[in-house]
PyMOL Python script that loads the backbone (N, CA, C, O; Angstrom):
from pymol import cmd

cmd.read_pdbstr("""\
ATOM      1  N   MET A   1      15.391  51.585 -35.058  1.00  0.00           N
ATOM      2  CA  MET A   1      15.979  49.844 -35.304  1.00  0.00           C
ATOM      3  C   MET A   1      16.598  49.387 -36.046  1.00  0.00           C
ATOM      4  O   MET A   1      16.774  48.173 -36.159  1.00  0.00           O
ATOM      5  N   GLY A   2      17.311  50.662 -37.063  1.00  0.00           N
ATOM      6  CA  GLY A   2      18.157  50.153 -38.006  1.00  0.00           C
ATOM      7  C   GLY A   2      19.749  49.595 -37.331  1.00  0.00           C
ATOM      8  O   GLY A   2      20.433  48.681 -37.793  1.00  0.00           O
ATOM      9  N   THR A   3      19.984  50.236 -36.425  1.00  0.00           N
ATOM     10  CA  THR A   3      20.907  49.946 -35.948  1.00  0.00           C
ATOM     11  C   THR A   3      20.878  48.424 -35.056  1.00  0.00           C
ATOM     12  O   THR A   3      21.734  47.548 -35.175  1.00  0.00           O
ATOM     13  N   LEU A   4      19.880  48.372 -34.302  1.00  0.00           N
ATOM     14  CA  LEU A   4      19.461  47.132 -34.046  1.00  0.00           C
ATOM     15  C   LEU A   4      19.205  45.902 -34.912  1.00  0.00           C
ATOM     16  O   LEU A   4      19.301  44.798 -34.377  1.00  0.00           O
ATOM     17  N   THR A   5      18.950  45.979 -35.946  1.00  0.00           N
ATOM     18  CA  THR A   5      18.366  45.001 -36.966  1.00  0.00           C
ATOM     19  C   THR A   5      19.967  44.806 -37.721  1.00  0.00           C
ATOM     20  O   THR A   5      20.244  43.742 -38.274  1.00  0.00           O
ATOM     21  N   ASP A   6      20.806  45.783 -37.676  1.00  0.00           N
ATOM     22  CA  ASP A   6      21.804  45.667 -38.184  1.00  0.00           C
ATOM     23  C   ASP A   6      23.281  44.867 -37.333  1.00  0.00           C
ATOM     24  O   ASP A   6      24.267  44.355 -37.863  1.00  0.00           O
ATOM     25  N   TYR A   7      22.975  45.001 -35.980  1.00  0.00           N
ATOM     26  CA  TYR A   7      23.618  44.195 -34.718  1.00  0.00           C
ATOM     27  C   TYR A   7      23.386  42.846 -34.804  1.00  0.00           C
ATOM     28  O   TYR A   7      24.306  42.030 -34.862  1.00  0.00           O
ATOM     29  N   ILE A   8      21.908  42.474 -34.820  1.00  0.00           N
ATOM     30  CA  ILE A   8      21.513  40.856 -34.906  1.00  0.00           C
ATOM     31  C   ILE A   8      21.654  40.321 -36.324  1.00  0.00           C
ATOM     32  O   ILE A   8      21.415  39.138 -36.568  1.00  0.00           O
ATOM     33  N   TYR A   9      22.066  41.240 -37.323  1.00  0.00           N
ATOM     34  CA  TYR A   9      22.435  40.621 -38.681  1.00  0.00           C
ATOM     35  C   TYR A   9      23.972  40.278 -38.476  1.00  0.00           C
ATOM     36  O   TYR A   9      24.449  39.214 -38.869  1.00  0.00           O
ATOM     37  N   SER A  10      24.633  41.155 -37.899  1.00  0.00           N
ATOM     38  CA  SER A  10      26.266  41.139 -38.022  1.00  0.00           C
ATOM     39  C   SER A  10      26.303  40.172 -36.903  1.00  0.00           C
ATOM     40  O   SER A  10      27.388  39.592 -36.940  1.00  0.00           O
ATOM     41  N   GLY A  11      25.644  39.800 -36.025  1.00  0.00           N
ATOM     42  CA  GLY A  11      25.756  38.690 -34.739  1.00  0.00           C
ATOM     43  C   GLY A  11      25.470  37.113 -35.370  1.00  0.00           C
ATOM     44  O   GLY A  11      26.190  36.151 -35.101  1.00  0.00           O
ATOM     45  N   ILE A  12      24.318  37.059 -36.226  1.00  0.00           N
ATOM     46  CA  ILE A  12      24.002  36.152 -37.108  1.00  0.00           C
ATOM     47  C   ILE A  12      24.932  35.672 -38.251  1.00  0.00           C
ATOM     48  O   ILE A  12      24.693  34.660 -38.910  1.00  0.00           O
ATOM     49  N   TYR A  13      25.996  36.459 -38.436  1.00  0.00           N
ATOM     50  CA  TYR A  13      26.801  36.603 -39.769  1.00  0.00           C
ATOM     51  C   TYR A  13      27.937  35.966 -39.206  1.00  0.00           C
ATOM     52  O   TYR A  13      28.447  35.018 -39.804  1.00  0.00           O
ATOM     53  N   ILE A  14      28.438  36.411 -38.025  1.00  0.00           N
ATOM     54  CA  ILE A  14      29.771  36.156 -37.342  1.00  0.00           C
ATOM     55  C   ILE A  14      29.347  34.610 -36.616  1.00  0.00           C
ATOM     56  O   ILE A  14      30.306  33.839 -36.651  1.00  0.00           O
ATOM     57  N   PHE A  15      28.405  34.164 -36.130  1.00  0.00           N
ATOM     58  CA  PHE A  15      27.727  32.794 -35.539  1.00  0.00           C
ATOM     59  C   PHE A  15      27.957  31.916 -36.564  1.00  0.00           C
ATOM     60  O   PHE A  15      28.617  30.893 -36.383  1.00  0.00           O
ATOM     61  N   GLU A  16      27.252  32.352 -38.130  1.00  0.00           N
ATOM     62  CA  GLU A  16      27.387  31.444 -38.936  1.00  0.00           C
ATOM     63  C   GLU A  16      28.376  31.145 -39.460  1.00  0.00           C
ATOM     64  O   GLU A  16      28.473  30.023 -39.958  1.00  0.00           O
ATOM     65  N   ARG A  17      29.725  32.318 -39.529  1.00  0.00           N
ATOM     66  CA  ARG A  17      30.897  31.964 -40.110  1.00  0.00           C
ATOM     67  C   ARG A  17      31.651  31.066 -38.779  1.00  0.00           C
ATOM     68  O   ARG A  17      32.180  30.022 -39.162  1.00  0.00           O
ATOM     69  N   LYS A  18      31.738  31.290 -37.588  1.00  0.00           N
ATOM     70  CA  LYS A  18      32.198  30.105 -36.838  1.00  0.00           C
ATOM     71  C   LYS A  18      31.631  28.768 -36.714  1.00  0.00           C
ATOM     72  O   LYS A  18      32.230  27.814 -36.220  1.00  0.00           O
ATOM     73  N   ILE A  19      30.282  28.740 -37.252  1.00  0.00           N
ATOM     74  CA  ILE A  19      29.734  27.779 -37.582  1.00  0.00           C
ATOM     75  C   ILE A  19      30.606  26.506 -38.833  1.00  0.00           C
ATOM     76  O   ILE A  19      30.963  25.328 -38.824  1.00  0.00           O
ATOM     77  N   TYR A  20      30.609  27.709 -39.793  1.00  0.00           N
ATOM     78  CA  TYR A  20      31.230  27.275 -40.889  1.00  0.00           C
ATOM     79  C   TYR A  20      32.380  26.734 -40.995  1.00  0.00           C
ATOM     80  O   TYR A  20      32.634  25.746 -41.684  1.00  0.00           O
ATOM     81  N   THR A  21      33.282  27.464 -40.192  1.00  0.00           N
ATOM     82  CA  THR A  21      35.021  27.339 -40.043  1.00  0.00           C
ATOM     83  C   THR A  21      34.928  26.195 -39.237  1.00  0.00           C
ATOM     84  O   THR A  21      35.906  25.477 -39.447  1.00  0.00           O
ATOM     85  N   LEU A  22      33.982  25.609 -38.203  1.00  0.00           N
ATOM     86  CA  LEU A  22      33.857  24.585 -37.276  1.00  0.00           C
ATOM     87  C   LEU A  22      33.896  23.255 -38.308  1.00  0.00           C
ATOM     88  O   LEU A  22      34.630  22.273 -38.424  1.00  0.00           O
ATOM     89  N   ILE A  23      32.866  23.696 -38.897  1.00  0.00           N
ATOM     90  CA  ILE A  23      32.512  22.543 -40.044  1.00  0.00           C
ATOM     91  C   ILE A  23      33.441  22.129 -40.859  1.00  0.00           C
ATOM     92  O   ILE A  23      33.544  20.975 -41.275  1.00  0.00           O
ATOM     93  N   LEU A  24      34.088  22.963 -41.098  1.00  0.00           N
ATOM     94  CA  LEU A  24      35.697  22.604 -42.488  1.00  0.00           C
ATOM     95  C   LEU A  24      36.714  22.235 -41.381  1.00  0.00           C
ATOM     96  O   LEU A  24      37.423  21.257 -41.623  1.00  0.00           O
ATOM     97  N   ASN A  25      36.928  23.015 -39.943  1.00  0.00           N
ATOM     98  CA  ASN A  25      37.981  21.992 -39.595  1.00  0.00           C
ATOM     99  C   ASN A  25      37.540  20.389 -39.167  1.00  0.00           C
ATOM    100  O   ASN A  25      38.434  19.548 -39.082  1.00  0.00           O
ATOM    101  N   ILE A  26      36.496  20.114 -38.973  1.00  0.00           N
ATOM    102  CA  ILE A  26      35.946  18.878 -38.863  1.00  0.00           C
ATOM    103  C   ILE A  26      36.407  17.773 -39.919  1.00  0.00           C
ATOM    104  O   ILE A  26      37.092  16.753 -39.843  1.00  0.00           O
ATOM    105  N   LEU A  27      35.705  18.453 -40.964  1.00  0.00           N
ATOM    106  CA  LEU A  27      35.545  18.023 -42.106  1.00  0.00           C
ATOM    107  C   LEU A  27      37.066  17.294 -42.621  1.00  0.00           C
ATOM    108  O   LEU A  27      37.310  16.118 -42.893  1.00  0.00           O
ATOM    109  N   PHE A  28      38.153  18.783 -42.629  1.00  0.00           N
ATOM    110  CA  PHE A  28      39.436  18.410 -42.796  1.00  0.00           C
ATOM    111  C   PHE A  28      40.233  17.280 -42.031  1.00  0.00           C
ATOM    112  O   PHE A  28      41.022  16.478 -42.530  1.00  0.00           O
ATOM    113  N   LEU A  29      39.792  17.413 -40.501  1.00  0.00           N
ATOM    114  CA  LEU A  29      40.650  16.550 -39.476  1.00  0.00           C
ATOM    115  C   LEU A  29      40.169  14.942 -39.746  1.00  0.00           C
ATOM    116  O   LEU A  29      40.861  13.939 -39.569  1.00  0.00           O
ATOM    117  N   TYR A  30      38.457  15.025 -40.338  1.00  0.00           N
ATOM    118  CA  TYR A  30      38.180  13.689 -40.307  1.00  0.00           C
ATOM    119  C   TYR A  30      38.980  12.804 -41.733  1.00  0.00           C
ATOM    120  O   TYR A  30      39.349  11.636 -41.609  1.00  0.00           O
ATOM    121  N   SER A  31      39.159  13.635 -43.113  1.00  0.00           N
ATOM    122  CA  SER A  31      39.733  13.288 -44.398  1.00  0.00           C
ATOM    123  C   SER A  31      40.875  12.939 -43.849  1.00  0.00           C
ATOM    124  O   SER A  31      41.358  11.829 -44.073  1.00  0.00           O
ATOM    125  N   PHE A  32      41.562  13.981 -42.928  1.00  0.00           N
ATOM    126  CA  PHE A  32      43.285  13.267 -42.928  1.00  0.00           C
ATOM    127  C   PHE A  32      43.222  12.280 -42.030  1.00  0.00           C
ATOM    128  O   PHE A  32      44.110  11.438 -42.162  1.00  0.00           O
ATOM    129  N   ARG A  33      42.449  12.103 -41.142  1.00  0.00           N
ATOM    130  CA  ARG A  33      42.443  10.915 -40.392  1.00  0.00           C
ATOM    131  C   ARG A  33      42.224   9.612 -41.104  1.00  0.00           C
ATOM    132  O   ARG A  33      42.888   8.590 -40.933  1.00  0.00           O
ATOM    133  N   SER A  34      41.010   9.803 -42.088  1.00  0.00           N
ATOM    134  CA  SER A  34      40.907   8.585 -42.632  1.00  0.00           C
ATOM    135  C   SER A  34      41.791   8.188 -44.061  1.00  0.00           C
ATOM    136  O   SER A  34      41.775   7.184 -44.773  1.00  0.00           O
ATOM    137  N   LYS A  35      42.636   9.586 -44.130  1.00  0.00           N
ATOM    138  CA  LYS A  35      43.583   9.236 -45.128  1.00  0.00           C
ATOM    139  C   LYS A  35      45.208   8.357 -44.655  1.00  0.00           C
ATOM    140  O   LYS A  35      45.874   7.503 -45.240  1.00  0.00           O
ATOM    141  N   ASN A  36      45.376   9.078 -43.324  1.00  0.00           N
ATOM    142  CA  ASN A  36      46.130   8.440 -42.621  1.00  0.00           C
ATOM    143  C   ASN A  36      45.958   6.870 -42.187  1.00  0.00           C
ATOM    144  O   ASN A  36      46.915   6.097 -42.223  1.00  0.00           O
ATOM    145  N   ILE A  37      44.826   6.527 -41.831  1.00  0.00           N
ATOM    146  CA  ILE A  37      44.469   5.249 -41.563  1.00  0.00           C
ATOM    147  C   ILE A  37      44.727   4.295 -43.087  1.00  0.00           C
ATOM    148  O   ILE A  37      45.463   3.308 -43.099  1.00  0.00           O
ATOM    149  N   ARG A  38      43.982   4.796 -44.319  1.00  0.00           N
ATOM    150  CA  ARG A  38      44.064   4.231 -45.393  1.00  0.00           C
ATOM    151  C   ARG A  38      45.738   3.872 -45.653  1.00  0.00           C
ATOM    152  O   ARG A  38      46.205   2.734 -45.695  1.00  0.00           O
ATOM    153  N   ILE A  39      46.450   5.064 -45.802  1.00  0.00           N
ATOM    154  CA  ILE A  39      47.876   4.711 -45.660  1.00  0.00           C
ATOM    155  C   ILE A  39      48.356   3.750 -44.956  1.00  0.00           C
ATOM    156  O   ILE A  39      48.941   2.788 -45.453  1.00  0.00           O
ATOM    157  N   LEU A  40      48.186   3.889 -43.906  1.00  0.00           N
ATOM    158  CA  LEU A  40      48.578   3.092 -42.717  1.00  0.00           C
ATOM    159  C   LEU A  40      48.404   1.587 -43.406  1.00  0.00           C
ATOM    160  O   LEU A  40      49.294   0.779 -43.672  1.00  0.00           O
ATOM    161  N   SER A  41      47.432   1.510 -43.543  1.00  0.00           N
ATOM    162  CA  SER A  41      46.630  -0.268 -43.937  1.00  0.00           C
ATOM    163  C   SER A  41      47.046  -0.335 -44.957  1.00  0.00           C
ATOM    164  O   SER A  41      47.556  -1.451 -44.859  1.00  0.00           O
ATOM    165  N   CYS A  42      47.325   0.071 -46.233  1.00  0.00           N
ATOM    166  CA  CYS A  42      48.372   0.057 -47.297  1.00  0.00           C
ATOM    167  C   CYS A  42      49.613  -0.539 -46.963  1.00  0.00           C
ATOM    168  O   CYS A  42      49.978  -1.657 -47.326  1.00  0.00           O
ATOM    169  N   PHE A  43      50.334   0.371 -46.152  1.00  0.00           N
ATOM    170  CA  PHE A  43      51.615   0.027 -45.998  1.00  0.00           C
ATOM    171  C   PHE A  43      51.862  -1.243 -44.970  1.00  0.00           C
ATOM    172  O   PHE A  43      52.964  -1.790 -45.024  1.00  0.00           O
ATOM    173  N   SER A  44      50.951  -1.692 -44.105  1.00  0.00           N
ATOM    174  CA  SER A  44      50.965  -2.789 -43.320  1.00  0.00           C
ATOM    175  C   SER A  44      50.620  -3.937 -44.433  1.00  0.00           C
ATOM    176  O   SER A  44      51.098  -5.038 -44.160  1.00  0.00           O
ATOM    177  N   LYS A  45      49.925  -3.862 -45.549  1.00  0.00           N
ATOM    178  CA  LYS A  45      49.556  -4.961 -46.544  1.00  0.00           C
ATOM    179  C   LYS A  45      50.768  -5.119 -47.160  1.00  0.00           C
ATOM    180  O   LYS A  45      51.250  -6.251 -47.203  1.00  0.00           O
ATOM    181  N   SER A  46      51.484  -3.979 -47.757  1.00  0.00           N
ATOM    182  CA  SER A  46      52.921  -4.309 -48.403  1.00  0.00           C
ATOM    183  C   SER A  46      53.831  -4.894 -47.442  1.00  0.00           C
ATOM    184  O   SER A  46      54.395  -5.980 -47.577  1.00  0.00           O
ATOM    185  N   SER A  47      53.914  -4.274 -46.677  1.00  0.00           N
ATOM    186  CA  SER A  47      55.010  -4.968 -45.676  1.00  0.00           C
ATOM    187  C   SER A  47      54.912  -6.483 -45.221  1.00  0.00           C
ATOM    188  O   SER A  47      55.914  -7.170 -45.023  1.00  0.00           O
ATOM    189  N   ALA A  48      53.449  -6.997 -45.055  1.00  0.00           N
ATOM    190  CA  ALA A  48      53.154  -8.032 -44.682  1.00  0.00           C
ATOM    191  C   ALA A  48      53.609  -9.240 -45.598  1.00  0.00           C
ATOM    192  O   ALA A  48      53.336 -10.396 -45.276  1.00  0.00           O
TER     193      ALA A  48
END
""", "prot")
cmd.dss("prot")
cmd.show_as("cartoon", "prot")
cmd.util.cbc("prot")
cmd.orient("prot")
């Protein structure tokens, strides 16, 4: 049973790491997009 539980735990661990990196990527892209939008709006306001 030890090998089976180790296999299940390692699978859950890899799955959690994939979800964690996915969430980090989404948050990074979202903050990057919002920063770009903010910079573009500031630039358009200053040029207008």
